[in-house]
C-alpha positions, 0 to 999 in steps of 0.5 A: 709191317710198320704201315699195319701197326700205324693203321692199328694205332689209328683205329684204336685211337679213333675208337677211344675218341669215339667212346669218350665223345659218346660218353661225354655227350650222355653226361651233358645231356643228363646235366641239362635235364631240369625239373620243377621243384616246389615248396622251397622257394624264398620270397621273391625268387620263384622262376615262373608264375603260379596259380597265385601270381603272374610272373617270376619273382612275384611270390611274397612268402617263403616255401610256398607249395605253389611256387617253384625253381628249375633245378637239375633232375633228381635234386628236388627229391633230396630237399626236405619240404620240396616236391616235383610238380607233376603234369596234372599240377596247375603250376606245371610249365611244359 
């Protein structure tokens, strides 16, 4: 009887740990997803080149529509004046 309870408890613990690990990995995956958010970058702080310059950090004016930052997915739509670069945008980096 004791052996059956021990096996049952071990199974429950294993199932619980598996569930925790699976839930945690999907949260980590969501946190790692980024989007290119344009129109809100301070001068000199862009994350990459754009149609107007060849390197990160070379933007010379604030809030330029072409300059962008990597932000966690879903953040850009919460910022006034910001827009997420679409796949047909010439400034989009894959």
